[in-house]
SESEDREN-592055 format. One line per field, with one value per residue (C-alpha): residue number from 0; residue in one letter; x negated, y negated, z negated. Coordinates in steps of 0.02 Angstrom, whole numbers. Each point is the difference from the previous one (the first is absolute). Last residue first. Layout:
SESEDREN-592055
num	(NUM	...)
residuo	(A	...)
xx	(X	...)
yy	(Y	...)
zz	(Z	...)
end
This chain:
SESEDREN-592055
num	(114	113	112	111	110	109	108	107	106	105	104	103	102	101	100	99	98	97	96	95	94	93	92	91	90	89	88	87	86	85	84	83	82	81	80	79	78	77	76	75	74	73	72	71	70	69	68	67	66	65	64	63	62	61	60	59	58	57	56	55	54	53	52	51	50	49	48	47	46	45	44	43	42	41	40	39	38	37	36	35	34	33	32	31	30	29	28	27	26	25	24	23	22	21	20	19	18	17	16	15	14	13	12	11	10	9	8	7	6	5	4	3	2	1	0)
residuo	(S	S	V	I	V	Q	T	G	Q	G	W	Y	I	L	G	S	Y	D	R	K	C	Y	Y	V	A	T	D	E	P	K	L	S	N	M	Q	L	Y	V	T	D	K	A	N	D	R	S	I	T	F	R	G	K	A	S	D	A	Y	N	T	K	G	S	S	T	I	S	A	V	L	E	R	Q	K	G	P	A	Q	R	Y	W	A	T	T	Y	F	S	F	L	T	G	S	V	V	C	S	L	R	L	S	G	G	P	Q	V	L	G	G	G	S	E	V	L	Q	V	Q)
xx	(-3027	-34	-118	120	-61	105	-42	-26	75	-169	-104	-76	-146	-91	-146	-128	121	56	130	73	86	120	18	141	-53	-30	-189	-4	99	-164	-29	-147	0	56	-56	25	25	-25	90	-67	51	-160	-98	58	-43	-62	15	-29	68	-65	-181	24	173	8	-167	86	-81	-103	-20	-93	60	-30	180	-15	85	62	60	100	36	112	178	29	108	179	56	-156	-80	-114	-131	-74	-112	-36	-140	-22	-114	74	120	210	55	185	40	-78	56	-41	0	12	-71	66	-84	39	-80	153	161	46	143	-7	-106	-62	45	-42	28	-103	57	-94	96)
yy	(-3212	-145	-27	-55	-39	-96	8	-164	-80	8	-146	-72	-136	-73	-76	122	136	33	128	8	146	-52	94	-57	-2	113	41	-83	153	105	122	127	15	-99	55	-148	26	-61	63	-48	182	47	-116	78	-126	8	-94	82	-53	52	-34	-195	-44	-137	-64	-20	99	-7	112	11	115	-94	-48	-100	70	-89	28	-62	-182	-95	-80	-138	68	-12	172	96	-18	111	-13	138	-56	36	-102	-23	33	112	-93	-50	143	28	130	24	133	-47	145	-3	154	1	97	12	-57	-107	89	-39	-75	-49	-48	92	-108	-150	-62	-118	-72	-85	-62)
zz	(740	128	143	147	192	109	189	92	158	96	46	153	15	133	-102	58	60	-177	-34	-159	-99	-165	-164	-104	-175	-133	-33	-183	-52	41	156	-38	195	134	182	116	194	160	157	178	33	82	-104	-171	-141	-168	-159	-169	-170	-170	-20	47	14	-122	53	168	134	167	151	144	124	168	31	-185	-155	-131	-191	-135	46	-88	3	-123	-145	-56	41	42	189	72	137	114	143	179	97	176	147	144	73	-9	-97	44	-130	-173	-112	-192	-116	-195	-91	-167	-167	-177	-169	-42	61	187	84	192	138	132	154	83	184	84	182	130	156)
end
């Protein structure tokens, strides 16, 4: 029973920071990729950042230099530290766990960047 629960979203002013958390329970096996996606109203869901179980990271161009994805292996938790937030970052952020094609999604957490 794989479950992903996101938290940490909220309302923040431009230039501010948030840290999102994704807690994963029921891990199937040791090799996987965890990723953060986001979806704004009327827009397609897009990849923000990912991290493999070996620690390799990948970032969308829009996130490079501002966002950092990290993990806590003991807690099976993945974080997304978001700095220098822009109104364009406003979206529902979703956590995704990919076991080589077997995919699970969290319910999402809302991020609103506005003055």
